[in-house]
MARGUNU-818681 format. One line per field, with one value per residue (C-alpha): residue number from 1; residue in three letters; x, y, z. Coordinates in nm, 3 decimals. Example, Ala and Ser with C-alpha at 12.3 -4.5 7.8 and 13.67 -1.06 7.14 Angstrom:
seq 1,2;
type ALA,SER;
px 1.230,1.367;
py -0.450,-0.106;
pz 0.780,0.714;
END
This chain:
seq 1,2,3,4,5,6,7,8,9,10,11,12,13,14,15,16,17,18,19,20,21,22,23,24,25,26,27,28,29,30,31,32,33,34,35,36,37,38,39,40,41,42,43,44,45,46,47,48,49,50,51,52,53,54,55,56,57,58,59,60,61,62,63,64,65,66,67,68,69,70,71,72,73,74,75,76,77,78,79,80,81,82,83,84,85,86,87,88,89,90,91,92,93,94,95,96,97,98,99,100,101,102,103,104,105,106,107,108,109,110,111,112,113,114,115,116,117,118,119,120,121,122,123,124,125,126,127,128,129,130,131,132,133,134,135,136,137,138,139,140,141,142,143,144,145,146,147,148,149,150,151,152,153,154,155,156,157,158,159,160,161,162,163,164,165,166,167,168,169,170,171,172,173,174,175,176,177,178,179,180,181,182,183,184,185,186,187,188,189,190,191,192,193,194,195,196,197,198,199,200,201,202,203,204,205,206,207,208,209,210,211,212,213,214,215,216,217,218,219,220,221,222,223,224,225,226,227,228,229,230,231,232,233,234,235,236,237,238,239,240,241,242,243,244,245,246,247,248,249,250,251,252,253,254,255,256,257,258,259,260,261,262,263,264,265,266,267,268,269,270,271,272,273,274,275,276,277,278,279,280,281,282,283,284,285,286,287,288,289,290,291,292,293,294,295,296,297,298,299,300,301,302,303,304,305,306,307,308,309,310,311,312,313,314,315,316,317,318,319,320,321,322,323,324,325,326,327,328,329,330,331,332,333,334,335,336,337,338,339,340,341,342,343,344,345,346,347,348,349,350,351,352,353,354,355,356,357,358,359,360,361,362,363,364,365,366,367,368,369,370,371,372,373,374,375,376,377,378,379,380,381,382,383,384,385,386,387,388,389,390,391,392,393,394,395,396,397,398,399,400,401,402,403,404,405,406,407,408,409,410,411,412,413,414,415,416,417,418,419,420,421,422,423,424,425,426,427,428,429,430,431,432,433,434,435,436;
type MET,ALA,GLU,PRO,LEU,ARG,ILE,ALA,LEU,ALA,GLY,LEU,GLY,THR,VAL,GLY,ALA,GLY,VAL,ILE,ARG,LEU,ILE,GLU,THR,ASN,ALA,ARG,LEU,ILE,SER,ALA,ARG,ALA,GLY,ARG,ASP,ILE,VAL,ILE,THR,ALA,VAL,SER,ALA,ARG,ASP,ARG,THR,LYS,ASP,ARG,GLY,VAL,ASP,LEU,ALA,PRO,TYR,ALA,TRP,GLU,ASP,ASP,MET,THR,ALA,LEU,ALA,LYS,ARG,ASP,ASP,VAL,ASP,VAL,VAL,VAL,GLU,LEU,VAL,GLY,GLY,SER,ASP,GLY,PRO,ALA,LEU,ALA,LEU,ALA,ARG,SER,ALA,LEU,ASP,ALA,GLY,LYS,ALA,LEU,VAL,THR,ALA,ASN,LYS,ALA,MET,ILE,ALA,HIS,HIS,GLY,ILE,ALA,LEU,ALA,GLU,MET,ALA,GLU,ALA,LYS,GLU,ALA,ALA,LEU,LYS,PHE,GLU,ALA,ALA,VAL,ALA,GLY,GLY,ILE,PRO,VAL,VAL,LYS,GLY,LEU,ARG,GLU,GLY,THR,SER,ALA,ASN,ALA,LEU,GLU,ARG,ILE,TYR,GLY,ILE,LEU,ASN,GLY,THR,CYS,ASN,TYR,ILE,LEU,SER,THR,MET,GLU,ASP,THR,GLY,ALA,ASP,PHE,GLY,GLU,VAL,LEU,ALA,ASP,ALA,GLN,ARG,LEU,GLY,TYR,ALA,GLU,ALA,ASP,PRO,THR,PHE,ASP,ILE,GLU,GLY,ILE,ASP,ALA,ALA,HIS,LYS,LEU,ALA,ILE,LEU,ALA,ALA,ILE,GLY,PHE,GLY,ALA,ARG,ILE,ASP,PHE,GLU,SER,VAL,ARG,THR,THR,GLY,ILE,THR,ARG,VAL,LYS,ALA,ALA,ASP,ILE,ALA,GLN,ALA,GLU,ALA,LEU,GLY,PHE,VAL,ILE,ARG,LEU,ILE,ALA,MET,THR,ASP,VAL,GLU,GLU,ASP,ALA,ASN,GLY,ALA,PRO,GLN,LEU,LEU,GLN,ARG,VAL,ARG,PRO,CYS,LEU,VAL,SER,LYS,ASP,HIS,PRO,LEU,ALA,SER,VAL,ASP,GLY,PRO,THR,ASN,ALA,VAL,VAL,ALA,GLU,GLY,ASN,PHE,SER,GLY,ARG,LEU,LEU,PHE,GLN,GLY,ALA,GLY,ALA,GLY,ASP,GLY,PRO,THR,ALA,SER,ALA,VAL,VAL,ALA,ASP,ILE,ILE,ASP,ILE,ALA,ARG,ASP,GLU,VAL,GLY,ALA,PRO,PHE,SER,ILE,PRO,VAL,ALA,GLN,LEU,VAL,ALA,MET,ALA,PRO,HIS,GLU,PRO,GLY,HIS,ARG,MET,GLU,ARG,THR,TYR,ILE,ARG,PHE,THR,VAL,ALA,ASP,ARG,PRO,GLY,VAL,LEU,ALA,GLU,ILE,THR,ALA,ALA,MET,ARG,ASP,ALA,GLY,VAL,SER,ILE,GLU,SER,LEU,ILE,GLN,LYS,GLY,ARG,ALA,ASP,GLU,GLY,ASP,GLU,VAL,LEU,VAL,ALA,MET,VAL,THR,HIS,GLU,GLY,PRO,GLU,ARG,CYS,ILE,ARG,GLU,ALA,LEU,ASP,LEU,LEU,ASP,GLY,SER,GLU,SER,LEU,THR,ALA,PRO,PRO,LEU,VAL,LEU,PRO,LEU,LEU,ARG,ASP;
px -0.441,-0.202,0.165,0.384,0.548,0.922,1.139,1.513,1.640,1.955,2.076,2.040,2.080,1.816,1.541,1.635,1.629,1.301,1.149,1.245,1.098,0.778,0.723,0.792,0.580,0.276,0.303,-0.057,-0.204,0.012,-0.082,-0.452,-0.430,-0.203,-0.404,-0.091,0.209,0.505,0.835,1.197,1.416,1.753,1.943,2.264,2.475,2.838,2.911,2.773,2.890,2.737,2.469,2.158,1.917,1.734,1.788,1.924,1.968,1.644,1.757,2.010,2.303,2.453,2.782,2.717,2.381,2.323,2.305,1.972,1.818,1.927,1.781,1.491,1.335,1.295,0.994,1.063,1.396,1.395,1.681,1.770,2.137,2.111,2.311,2.208,2.451,2.691,2.570,2.213,2.161,2.333,2.097,1.790,1.879,1.957,1.627,1.414,1.612,1.533,1.163,1.148,0.956,1.167,1.085,1.320,1.348,1.620,1.506,1.840,1.833,1.472,1.536,1.834,1.739,1.367,1.256,1.505,1.411,1.040,1.103,1.273,0.987,0.727,0.923,0.945,0.592,0.751,0.650,0.861,0.752,0.913,0.667,0.941,1.158,0.946,0.847,0.917,0.600,0.362,0.169,0.210,0.322,0.016,-0.197,-0.096,-0.085,-0.418,-0.606,-0.588,-0.587,-0.916,-0.786,-0.582,-0.329,-0.261,0.029,0.228,0.438,0.553,0.823,1.026,1.336,1.312,1.667,1.603,1.266,1.418,1.687,1.450,1.184,1.451,1.600,1.246,1.198,1.539,1.666,1.992,2.174,2.209,2.553,2.466,2.141,2.304,2.564,2.283,2.096,2.408,2.451,2.089,2.111,1.875,2.161,2.441,2.807,2.813,2.474,2.523,2.246,1.998,2.086,2.151,1.810,1.935,1.750,1.424,1.494,1.525,1.184,1.026,1.138,0.964,0.642,0.639,0.658,0.373,0.155,0.193,0.289,0.630,0.949,1.176,1.407,1.608,1.872,1.615,1.511,1.607,1.755,1.845,1.936,1.898,2.260,2.227,1.917,2.008,1.837,1.761,1.561,1.364,1.288,1.187,0.957,0.799,0.734,0.564,0.341,0.540,0.770,1.051,1.035,1.224,0.951,0.967,0.714,0.619,0.351,0.298,0.226,0.180,0.403,0.273,0.233,0.043,0.335,0.360,0.653,0.750,0.850,1.040,1.216,1.330,1.392,1.331,1.008,0.814,0.498,0.201,0.122,-0.233,-0.109,-0.114,0.260,0.346,0.265,0.484,0.787,1.072,1.180,0.830,0.736,0.419,0.299,0.011,-0.153,-0.413,-0.652,-0.911,-1.190,-1.037,-0.922,-0.631,-0.509,-0.251,-0.029,0.169,0.376,0.719,0.946,1.221,1.315,1.313,0.946,0.782,1.010,0.979,0.602,0.612,0.839,0.613,0.302,0.458,0.526,0.163,0.047,0.264,0.122,-0.226,-0.117,-0.187,0.099,0.019,0.258,0.538,0.471,0.091,0.094,0.309,0.657,0.583,0.309,0.524,0.597,0.944,0.855,1.083,1.191,0.969,1.116,0.917,1.022,0.667,0.521,0.382,0.497,0.577,0.936,1.142,1.492,1.765,2.077,2.396,2.549,2.825,2.710,2.755,2.539,2.369,2.341,1.965,1.917,2.125,1.914,1.581,1.696,1.777,1.436,1.269,1.462,1.370,1.003,0.996,0.748,0.851,0.578,0.787,1.149,1.349,1.709,1.865,2.108,2.480,2.566,2.734,3.058,3.191,3.049,2.766,2.394,2.094,1.839,1.526,1.231,0.912,0.798,0.451,0.344,0.529,0.704,1.000,1.218,1.197,1.364,1.643,1.685,1.711,1.974,2.167,2.178,2.327,2.572,2.927,2.819,3.074,2.784,2.684,2.914,2.739,2.499,2.135,1.905,1.582,1.290,0.955,0.632,0.450,0.134,-0.176;
py 14.536,14.576,14.662,14.377,14.146,14.171,13.862,13.811,13.463,13.315,12.991,12.920,12.544,12.305,12.438,12.806,12.787,12.599,12.883,13.134,12.915,12.860,13.229,13.320,13.041,13.083,13.457,13.544,13.255,13.328,13.696,13.615,13.373,13.594,13.909,14.091,14.043,13.849,13.969,13.871,14.175,14.034,13.705,13.566,13.253,13.148,13.159,13.447,13.304,12.956,12.867,12.768,12.751,13.069,13.433,13.625,13.953,14.112,14.072,14.259,14.041,14.037,13.856,13.867,13.699,13.871,14.197,14.074,14.128,14.494,14.592,14.838,14.666,14.329,14.217,13.841,13.657,13.303,13.090,12.786,12.755,12.467,12.369,12.398,12.680,12.904,13.137,13.005,13.075,13.414,13.509,13.384,13.587,13.896,13.877,13.835,14.098,14.339,14.254,14.078,13.756,13.442,13.139,12.841,12.481,12.414,12.129,12.105,12.474,12.456,12.136,12.291,12.660,12.676,12.784,13.071,13.183,13.164,13.382,13.640,13.624,13.680,13.968,14.141,14.035,13.878,13.557,13.242,12.971,12.635,12.414,12.293,12.176,11.862,11.621,11.848,11.933,11.758,12.021,11.834,12.134,12.329,12.017,11.970,12.338,12.425,12.119,11.931,12.236,12.132,11.783,11.633,11.435,11.087,10.986,11.116,10.877,10.810,10.785,11.106,11.021,10.943,10.807,10.534,10.456,10.421,10.188,9.966,9.941,9.870,9.595,9.459,9.466,9.336,9.117,9.314,9.392,9.732,9.833,9.759,9.955,10.249,10.275,10.274,10.545,10.762,10.714,10.818,11.118,10.984,10.965,11.210,11.123,11.115,10.962,10.945,11.188,10.992,10.628,10.677,10.840,11.188,11.366,11.198,11.283,11.654,11.644,11.439,11.684,11.964,11.765,11.674,12.041,12.135,11.836,11.820,12.173,12.053,12.255,12.106,11.844,11.700,11.556,11.321,11.158,10.788,10.712,10.387,10.379,10.115,10.017,9.678,9.565,9.272,9.131,8.828,9.050,9.192,8.839,8.720,9.021,8.940,8.581,8.707,8.952,9.267,9.521,9.708,10.087,10.351,10.488,10.812,10.814,11.044,11.051,11.168,10.972,11.100,10.987,10.878,11.242,11.339,11.523,11.476,11.277,11.290,10.981,11.048,10.777,10.683,10.316,10.057,9.867,9.581,9.729,9.507,9.495,9.615,9.933,10.253,10.305,9.964,10.081,10.393,10.312,10.490,10.837,10.915,11.050,10.988,11.107,10.969,11.185,11.037,11.287,11.214,11.350,11.349,10.988,10.875,11.127,11.039,11.297,11.151,11.278,11.378,11.442,11.625,11.769,12.117,12.129,11.990,12.176,12.503,12.456,12.442,12.748,12.957,12.840,12.989,13.314,13.327,13.285,13.580,13.787,13.711,13.802,13.442,13.406,13.241,13.094,12.893,12.589,12.628,12.806,13.089,12.988,13.072,12.807,12.529,12.266,12.128,11.759,11.500,11.216,10.911,10.575,10.317,10.002,9.919,9.957,9.645,9.543,9.248,9.233,9.079,8.982,8.854,8.693,8.621,8.323,8.065,7.746,7.502,7.294,7.461,7.811,7.800,7.662,7.948,8.209,8.058,8.019,8.391,8.473,8.247,8.394,8.749,8.663,8.692,8.464,8.347,8.338,8.197,8.107,8.028,7.907,7.945,7.689,7.747,8.067,8.050,8.169,8.133,7.954,8.195,8.135,8.358,8.291,8.504,8.516,8.710,8.754,8.765,9.101,9.195,9.483,9.635,9.605,9.226,9.228,9.445,9.211,8.909,9.077,9.181,8.815,8.731,9.019,8.888,8.542,8.376,8.225,8.565,8.690,9.028,9.240,9.132,9.335,9.434,9.560,9.628,9.551,9.880,9.894,9.973;
pz -6.021,-5.727,-5.769,-5.896,-5.643,-5.703,-5.663,-5.612,-5.688,-5.529,-5.685,-6.054,-6.065,-6.193,-5.967,-5.999,-6.378,-6.348,-6.146,-6.415,-6.690,-6.494,-6.420,-6.783,-6.934,-6.708,-6.645,-6.736,-6.541,-6.238,-6.242,-6.261,-5.969,-5.760,-5.823,-5.930,-6.157,-6.022,-6.166,-6.114,-6.063,-5.952,-5.942,-5.795,-5.841,-5.827,-6.201,-6.403,-6.737,-6.710,-6.965,-6.773,-7.065,-6.959,-7.049,-6.750,-6.936,-6.802,-6.441,-6.229,-6.119,-5.770,-5.710,-5.335,-5.280,-4.946,-5.141,-5.279,-4.935,-4.935,-5.272,-5.272,-5.574,-5.398,-5.193,-5.177,-5.161,-5.298,-5.163,-5.377,-5.283,-5.036,-4.729,-4.366,-4.291,-4.483,-4.759,-4.760,-4.390,-4.416,-4.698,-4.511,-4.203,-4.409,-4.596,-4.285,-4.094,-4.377,-4.343,-4.677,-4.734,-4.771,-4.984,-4.968,-5.084,-4.827,-4.599,-4.417,-4.325,-4.206,-4.009,-3.830,-3.809,-3.889,-3.542,-3.525,-3.875,-3.789,-3.484,-3.707,-3.956,-3.685,-3.533,-3.872,-3.981,-4.287,-4.462,-4.434,-4.680,-4.755,-4.943,-5.177,-4.885,-4.839,-5.116,-5.414,-5.601,-5.360,-5.158,-4.831,-4.623,-4.734,-4.699,-4.335,-4.243,-4.404,-4.526,-4.194,-3.967,-3.801,-3.722,-3.444,-3.645,-3.516,-3.740,-4.036,-4.238,-4.589,-4.852,-4.845,-5.046,-5.417,-5.444,-5.187,-5.336,-5.682,-5.549,-5.351,-5.622,-5.886,-5.669,-5.648,-6.026,-6.132,-5.849,-5.848,-5.525,-5.360,-5.490,-5.850,-5.839,-5.657,-5.934,-6.191,-5.998,-5.997,-6.371,-6.433,-6.204,-5.936,-5.683,-5.607,-5.650,-5.270,-5.188,-4.809,-4.714,-4.923,-4.857,-4.485,-4.438,-4.342,-4.622,-4.521,-4.156,-4.240,-4.407,-4.130,-3.861,-4.055,-4.096,-3.726,-3.631,-3.864,-3.784,-3.407,-3.303,-3.188,-3.188,-3.453,-3.305,-3.592,-3.361,-3.208,-3.536,-3.520,-3.860,-4.033,-4.401,-4.671,-4.733,-4.566,-4.756,-4.981,-5.288,-5.071,-4.833,-5.124,-5.245,-4.898,-4.856,-5.192,-5.085,-4.770,-4.961,-4.883,-5.045,-4.871,-4.857,-4.658,-4.431,-4.233,-3.950,-3.665,-3.398,-3.042,-2.724,-2.370,-2.086,-1.747,-1.646,-1.958,-2.121,-2.499,-2.632,-3.000,-3.194,-3.518,-3.713,-4.059,-4.137,-4.405,-4.342,-4.492,-4.643,-4.723,-5.093,-5.028,-4.856,-5.071,-5.021,-5.166,-5.519,-5.491,-5.703,-5.879,-5.759,-5.630,-5.287,-5.090,-4.750,-4.544,-4.278,-4.045,-3.888,-3.623,-3.848,-4.197,-4.179,-4.395,-4.653,-4.919,-5.088,-5.377,-5.669,-5.792,-5.498,-5.687,-6.026,-6.171,-6.271,-5.955,-5.715,-5.908,-5.897,-5.517,-5.497,-5.718,-5.529,-5.215,-5.401,-5.516,-5.156,-5.053,-5.339,-5.205,-4.849,-4.746,-4.503,-4.168,-3.915,-4.081,-3.858,-3.836,-3.499,-3.359,-3.249,-2.884,-2.885,-3.030,-2.766,-2.693,-2.679,-2.528,-2.759,-2.724,-2.627,-2.829,-2.645,-2.536,-2.884,-3.042,-3.387,-3.607,-3.726,-4.003,-3.888,-4.117,-3.975,-4.168,-3.994,-4.017,-4.188,-3.902,-3.665,-3.370,-3.510,-3.557,-3.206,-3.065,-3.242,-3.144,-2.782,-2.766,-2.907,-2.651,-2.359,-2.465,-2.505,-2.885,-3.058,-3.406,-3.670,-3.955,-4.017,-4.329,-4.343,-4.686,-4.826,-4.857,-5.038,-5.378,-5.224,-4.871,-4.568,-4.480,-4.493,-4.433,-4.162,-4.197,-3.960,-3.903,-3.545,-3.402,-3.270,-2.955,-2.776,-2.960,-2.652,-2.672,-3.013,-2.875,-2.579,-2.808,-3.025,-2.713,-2.611,-2.950,-2.953,-2.980,-3.091,-3.317,-3.508,-3.649,-3.925,-3.966,-3.760,-3.801,-4.025,-3.848,-4.054,-3.888,-4.068,-4.127,-3.920,-4.128;
END
């Protein structure tokens, strides 16, 4: 058997401890599948004295995590610290500069600095692997990079944030409103004390930018991801979706269209959508992730499973380490960095879609006529419309409608016509119906 592959581990939180437990528990199986032993030689974290439920005595300790990259007894550096910049990025650069392989679960770092890190990896002929950065234990990065490598992908979309999915599916099950369910998610550990990255869609946007690069050969462009979170979804919207035969899910979606000159344009967006109950994503509930990839020969592929947690994420980390042990490296984003295309952001105004729109309005005569007139003037055709009775408190009512299929720009034009109207007491909520 070949010489052992020697690992240094930075970050000993939930996932880092999970990696140690996994390597120790499945050592024989991992060695057989990797073709060589995989051993941890050194670790680093902020607090050396903290009890993490694993025995750290067999491993050398480094107070400065960048020192891991300089050790002669380390072949692979595993970064599980997190954060797009700071210590995590310093360690990643140090490891690759030293010619060592880098494995990371850090989606923010890859979304912001993945191209630069891939260039370093290629220059040093070192591996850069990040399966655990997207969808936890689901092998979607490997699935896109390898399983669909013979396909031209037409669309990639799915549920990429377990916190949002837990909140929306719990609102669906209980009838509770957003704030109440968020507090419950925080108590159960499904949401952070500061949940902004999750509930505003930023976490899903990081992951989507990575998938777009792998799936379409695009240079990562996180800044161009159009992002809308779930904070404005009410229990009333969940109930209305149910009555129409839909559920609401936070959907991340990307595809490519050519402009008039044939140049590719990349669409990337994260937003809550109405999903038909007969769609595979409608049954994805709780803190689960799911990704759909549509290839021109493979057809629709569904990747589904636990999107976070120590076990699933550690599983993805160690799978990357096993690939490195087998010398199965490949380009981080499917093709060499020099061949990745800088695609302009796509303006989707011409795209056809059906839309759910919810207005919160003053309870007075003429409001409904004002809304429908704006829709008419913008060329929006209304399929169905419901006006709720007076709310339990205050003088606001909800007006909800579903439009016939039409260009997205027409919805924007209608809302522009209503902008500043004294009849509207809050900005409208616009949720597209996910296209099958």
